[in-house]
N, C-alpha and C positions, 0 to 999 in steps of 0.2 A: 792638657786642654780637653774638655769634654762637652758633650751636648746633652741636655736633659730633654728626653722625649716624654710627652704627656699624652695619655690615651684620651680620645674624644668621648669615651664612654666609661668613665672611671668608676669602678665598683666601690662599694663601701668598705671602710677599714674593718668593719665587723667581720666580714668573711675572712680577712687575713688573720685576725685574732683567733677565729675558730680553726683555721688551718694550722696555725702554730701550736694550738692546744690539741690538735688531732680530733676535734669534735665535728660530728656530722659529715666527715669525709666519706665519699662514696666510691673512690677509685685510687689506685696507686700508679703513678708514672715511674717506670723503671728505665734508667739509662746506665748501661754497663752494670755495675753492682750497686748503684745508688738508687734508693727508692724515695719518692716524694708523694706524700699523701695530699690529695687535692679534692676539690668539689668540681664535679664535671661541668656544672652549669656556668661556673666562673670561667673556666678555660674555653667553653663554647662561645662566650661573649667576645673574646678577643681574637678568635681564629676559626675560620671555616674548616680547617684541617681537623681540629678536635671535635667539632660538631659531626663531621663525617666519620671520624674514628669511633666515637661513642654510639652513633646512631646506625651506621651502615656497615662498618668494617669490623664489627665485633658481635658477640652473642649477648643477649640481655643479662645473663648472669656473670659475664666476665668482669673481673675486678682489677686485675693487674695488666698494664699495657706497656710493652717494651717499645721504646723509641730508638731506632738505630740512627747512626750517622752524625751524632753530635755528642758533645762532652757533657758530663754532669754539671759543670760550671755554667755552661750556656743554658741548660735546661732550668737551672735554678734562677738565672736572670730573667728568663721568659716567664716562669711561674710567678716570680715576684712582680713583674710588670702586669700580669693578668690580674693580680690582686691589688696592687698599689697604684697602677696607672702611670708609673714613671720608670725611666731607665737611664742609666748613665753610660754614654757612649764615649770611648776614649780612642786614641791612636792605637793603643795596645789591643783593644778588644773588638774594634769595629768590623774587621773582615770576618772573623769567626762568628760574631753576633749576627751580622747581616746574612751569612749563609744559613745559620740556624733559623733565623726569623723567616727567611725565604722558604726554607724547607717546610716550616710549620705554618706558612702563610699568615704570620702575625704582621699585618701590613703597617700598623702604626710604627713598629720597630723598624721595619724595612725602610719606611719613609724617613724616619729619624736618622738612620745610618746613612742613607743616600744623601740627605741634606748635609750631614757632617762631612762626608767625603767630598761633596761638591765644594764646600768651603775650604777644604785643604788642598785643592788642585794647585799644582805648581809645575814648572817645566820638568822637574825631576821625577814626578810621580804620576803625571796625567796619563801616560801610556799604560802604566800598570793598572790604574783605576779603570781605564777604558777596557782593557782586556779582562779585568776581573768581572765586569758587568756581563760578560758572555756566559758566565756560569750562574747568574742569579737574575731575578726579574727586576731590572732597574733601568727601564728604557729611558727615563728622563735623565738619570745620571749618565747613562751611556751617551746620550745626545750632548749633554753638557761637557763631558770629558773629550768627546771627539771634536767639538767646536773649540775647546781650549787648545787642543793640538793644532788645529788649523790656524787659530788666531796667534799662537805663540811659536810657530814653526821654527823660526830662526833661533830661538833659545832651546827648543825641544830637541833639535837635531844633534846637539852636543851632549845630550844625556845618555847614560848607559842603557836606559830602557828603550831608546830609539833602536838599538841594535837587536832588540827582541821582537820587533814587528815581523809579521809574516809578509811574504811578497805581495799577497792580495791586499793586506792592510796598507802597506806603504804605497802600492799602486793606487788605491782608492784615495789616499790622502793627497798625493802629488798631482792627481788628475783634476782636482777641484779648481773651479774658477776663483773661489774665495780664499784659496791658500794665501796667507799673509806673508809674502816675501817681497823685499824691495828689489833684489837682484835675482834673476833666474839662475845665475851661477850657484846660488845657495842650494837650489834643488839638485842640480847636477852633482855637486860635491857631497850632498847628503846621501845620494844613492851609491856613490863610490865608497863612502864610509861604511854604509850598511853591507855592501858586497864584500869589501876587504876584511870585514870581521870574520867571515866564513867563506873565503874565496872559492874553494873547490866546490862547495855546495851551492853557492849563490851566483857565480859568474854566468851561469846559463840564463839568468834573468835580466842581463844588461840590456838587451834589445827591447824587451817589453817595457822596462822602466825608462829607458832613454826616450822612447816614443811619447812618454807623458811629460817630459821636460820641454818647456817652451824655448827651445834653443834659438828660435828666430828672434827672441828678445835679447839675445846677447850680442856680441860683436864678432867680426871676422877674426880679430886678434885673439879673442878668447877661444873661438872655435879652433884656430890653428894650434894655440899654445896649450890648451887644456883638454879639448875634446878629441880632435884628430890625432893628437900625439899620445893619447891614453891607450895602454895595451889592451885593456878590457874592450875598448871600442874597436881598435884596429884588428884584434884577433877574432872578432865576431862578424861574420859576413852579413848578418841581418842588420847590423848597425849602419852599414855603408850607405844604403839609400836614405836612411834618416838623416845622416850627416850631410849628404849631398843636397837633400831637399831643404834642410835648415839653412845651409850656406846660400842657396839660391834665394831663399826667402829674405835673408838679411840683405843681400844685394838689391833685391827688388824694393824693399822698404827704404833703404838708404838712398836709392836713386829716385824715389817717389815720395819724398818727405812731405810734399805739399798735400798729399792725400792722407788725411788723418784717419780715414776709414779703411786703410789698407791692411788691416790686422786681423782678419777673420780666420786665416789659416791656422789649423790646430797647433802648429809649432810656433806661432807668433800671436796667438790670442792672448791679450793682456789679462792678467789676473785682476780680480776685483780689489779695490783698495779696502783696507780695514777702517779707514776714516776718510772723510771728505771735508773740504773747505767750502762753507757757504758764504756768499757775498749778498748782503740783504739791504735793500732800500738805497737811499742816498739821493744826491742831486744830479740830475742829468738833463741837459738841453734846456736849462732855465727853469725846470720844474722838479719837484720831488718825484721819485719813482717807487713803485711797489715791486720792482723786479728782483727776483732771487735767482742767482746762478750758483751752480755746484761745480767745483773743480775736481776732476778725476785725475789724480796724480799719476796713475798707471798709463794713461793715454795722453797726459799733458793737454787736457781739453776741458773747456767749460760747456755745460749744458744749462739751458734755461728751465727752471722748475717753478716759475712764477705762478701765483694764484691771483687771477685778475680781479677777484672780489675784495682783496685786501686793500685797505686805505694806504696811499703812499705816505712815506715818512722819511725824513733825513735828520742828520745830527742826533741820532738815537744811539742806544747801546744794545748789544745782544749778549745772551748767555745761553749756554747749553747745560741743561740739568734734567736728570731723570728722563732722558730720551726725548725731551722737548726743548724747543728753542723759544726763548722769551725775548720780545722786542720791548725795550724800556724807553719811555719818554720820546723826545724828538720834536719835530716841527714839520708842518705841511704847507708853509707859507701863510696860513691863516691862524693856526692855533699852536701854542706851545703845550705839549702833552704832559699830563701826569699819568696817562693811561698806560697799561701794560697788556700786551697781547701774547698769547701762547700759541706756538705753531706745533701741532701734533705731527711729527715726522712720519708716523705710520699711516695716518689717514690723509695727510697733507691738508689739514683744515685748521683754521684759526679760531681761537676762543679768547674772550675777554677774561682777565683775572683782576684781582684787587688793584686799585689805583694807588700810586704813591701819595705821600703827604704833600709833596711839592711838584709843581710843573718843572720839568727839567729838559731843556734843549741844550745841546753840546754837553751831554751828560757822560760820565765815566762809569762803566759797568764791569763787574767781574764776579766770580763765584768762589766761595771759600766755605768748606765744611757744610755743604748742603744749603747755604744761603746765597741769595743774589744781592750784591751790594750795588747801590746807586749813589754816586757822590757828585756834588757840585752841579754845575750847569748854569743855565740862564732861564728865568721864569717869565721873561718878557719885559721885566723891569730891572731886575737885579742879578748880578753874578753871585752865586751861592757858595757858602762854605758848609752847608748842612749835608748830612749823609744819612742814609737809611738802608735797611736790609729786609729782604723778603724771604719768608719761609713757605715753600709750596704746600707742605702738609697742612698748614692752617690757613693758607691763602691770606696772609696778613703781612703788612709792612710795619716795621718798628724803627723809630729814630735811634741813631747811635750818636756818639759824641761828634760835635762839629769839627771840621778841619781847622788848622791854623790859618790857611789862606782861603780867600774866595777864588774859586777856579771854575771857569768854563773852558771848553776846548782843551781840557787836559786829557790824560789817558792813564789807565790803571791796570794792575795785574796782581796776582798772588804768588808768593814765594815763601816757603818755609813757615807756613801758617800765619803769614801776615799779608795785609793789603798794602800795596805801594801805589801812590799816585804822583804823577810828575807833570811839571809844566802847566800850560794853560794860559788863560787871560783873565785878569782881575777887574777889567773895566777901564784900566789905565795903561797897563803895560803887559807885554808877554813875559811869562814867568820863567825863572831859572831854578826855582826851588822845587823840592820834592819832600814828601813825608810818608810815613808808614803807620798803619793802624794795627793794634794788637787786640783781638776780640776778647781775650781773657781779662784784660784790664780796662777795655773800652777807652783806650787812650791813643792819641796821635802823637808821633814823634817826628820832629824835623830831622832830615838826613842831609848829607852833603849836597851842595849846589851842583847842578849839572854844568858841563863846560859851556853850554850854549843856552840862551833863552829859546823856549820852544812852545809855541801855541799851535793847535792842530796837530799835535804830536802823536806818534804811535808808541805804546809801551807794552812790553810783553816779557814774561819770564822765559828764559831760554838758557840752556847750558849753565844752570845754577847761578845766573846773574839776572839782573833786571836791565833789559835793553830799552833805550830811549832813541827813537829813530825819527829823522826828518822833522817836519813842522815849519813854523814861520817865526822868525826872530824879531819881527817888527819891521824888517826891511826886505828880507829875501826868503824865498822858499828853500829849504835846506836839503842837501844830500847827506849830510853828516849823520853819524850814528855813534852812540857811546854805550858802555855797559857799566852797571853798578855792582860792586862787590860788597855784599852785606857784611862780610866778616871784617873787612878793612875800612868800610864806610867811605869808599873812594870810587870815582868814575874814571874810566879810561876810554880813549877813542878807539873805534874799530873802523874797518874799511867803510867808506861812504857808499851809498846806493849809486846805481847807475843813473838814476833820474831823480831830480829834486821833487818833493811832494809834501803836501800838508792835507789834513782831513782825509786820510786814507784808512783802509782796513788793514789790520795786522793780526797774524796768528802764527802758531807753530804747527807744522804738519810734517811727520816723519823726520824729526830732528833737523828741519830746515825752517828758517824764519821767513815767512811770506809777507810781502807788502802788496796791497791791491788797490789800484785806482788812485783817486785823490786829485788834487789841483797842483799843477807844476809851476804856477806863476803866470801862465799864459792861457792854459786851457784845461778843461776837465779831462781826465785820462782813463783809458781802459787798460793801461800797462800794468803788468805784474812781474815782479822779480822776487828772488829768494836768496837768503844769506846762509852760508854754511860756516859755523863757528870753527870747525876743524881746519878749514883752509883759509878762513878770514876773507872769503870771496863772495861777491854777488853774481848771480846769473839770471838771465831772462827766462821767464816761463810764458806759457800761452796767454795772450791778451784775453780779457773778458769780451763778451759781445756788446755789453752796455758800458759806455764811457760814463763815469760818475765819480763824484767826491761825496764827502759827508755820509759815506756808507758805513756799515759795521759788519765784521766778519766773525764767524765762530767755526770751530771744528767739531764735527759730530761723528760718533762712532757707535758700534754695537747695534746697528739697526737691522731688524729682520728683513727689511725691504731696501737694503743698500743699493741693489741693482737699479732701483728707480731714480737714484741720484747720480748715476754714472752713465757713460756712453754705452748704449745698448750693444752688448757683445754679439747677440744673435743677428743683428742687422749690419754688422761690419762687412764690407765687401772687399775682396781682394781679387783684382783682375788676374787672369792666367799668367803664370810666370813665363817669362821668355826662356828659351832653351839655352840657359847660360851654364857653361861648365865651371866647375870649381876652380880650375886653373886660370880662368879669365877674370875672376873676381878682383876687384880693386884691393890694393894692399893697405890703403890708408885709413880704412874704416876701423878705428880703434876705440871709440867711445862706447861703452856698454850702455844700452838704452834703459835698462830697468833700474 
């Protein structure tokens, strides 16, 4: 794999022909025993290093210039770039080429190499690339590699490169609020792995590193069984006050669980989530709402991030694409929308984009390969089988093949490069059918019937299956859920939800399937619960502030201003801990919070 870099100031091929013939050359670049005849003016065009070398660092009559510190092969690549304006970057040559280009300040090649390395980042090489940037001028690549380590920490800690971090580097990493770990035990076990790789040399660092671990986010059982019993910890007197303080903090939090904001202590300060769940719009108190709430999974808490200027809408769809949220179609009691609004998460402002061909209330919306798909719905007169997709780069909607069924109140998702839509209402009955769309052929295919009829359903791709959850079967709001296996074309039942619901939000966040709000058959709900496929169990999460149905949810990630959508860590308050001894702590606190 290679990357072709192109100069922004490409010289004429005439100069290269003259160089190859040795005509009008006015200098010789010498690297080791290899000489290259060149034209000074050409090299000056691509590098301030050569401009300074020929103008200030040499005499007017000097003709031969020795360049130390790089190989003849790299010099040849750089000279060819100066004349031809292009360079081939490969895994084999990128590091040597970057060092040579950095030494000679050939910034076009530096940028090309940095872009190439940035695209190669993975858990096995990100630390090596990060450390490599310490010896060359690549601040943007350094920032990108460092954030890759932060975002993929759970995978990076098992790499061999993790063991090569310095104590300062590992301390800087684990001290960050935005370190992406679901369980704080991952951080503790990471520092143990790093220390035991060179125990005699590194065991002196245990107290410094332990103080960066948010032990207050673990459990007393974990503290007893893994921290207090560890020889590195017990043999270091500086660790004892850290362990005692962490244990007291856990006790305080577990006995004051009603106080969500009891987590500002350094040992219990929640990390920032890598992704958040947004609940947008819906029907609340007899009217549509413009309310937006963000779920912070690290604190299990919702915060209101509404924009009061946005028009309320319900029975719409949402999509997250290119760091923007799109609200598609819907209804506000007066109008069935074909309009689409884009929410800029960085500025928290709304903008109108191109409208759909059709008005679509009760619409099904998903994203696949950079397109937003909008399918079915109700235009105020008819249940629709039409479908269309939007490309943000051109700000245009285009019609695709219509579905086999007319569907409003359906739900959809994408899995293995196909769009799946399930259930809904055709104007006469709640539907049991499902179908999938292949973009390559622009065709819909009917798949196996679900076990239940489901209108107001929630559909999401999760654990390599398509999950169909809840809904209304024409008689009852459903708790039941089922999963579709695309390889066997079969549905199977999974554990039912704790609460029946239809017209709710559904999304996957950190390998858990969340269902949000909806109508339970009697009232609109703010209840939230999540499903774990590994245990086949549902659990309660924090309720929203706004009770609503007909809302839409999406998960957003990679935001530079993620802290604006989470519980503010700097304003969390923890009242003074009681003077509780470790011996008096309760023994039953066994569930790890993170």
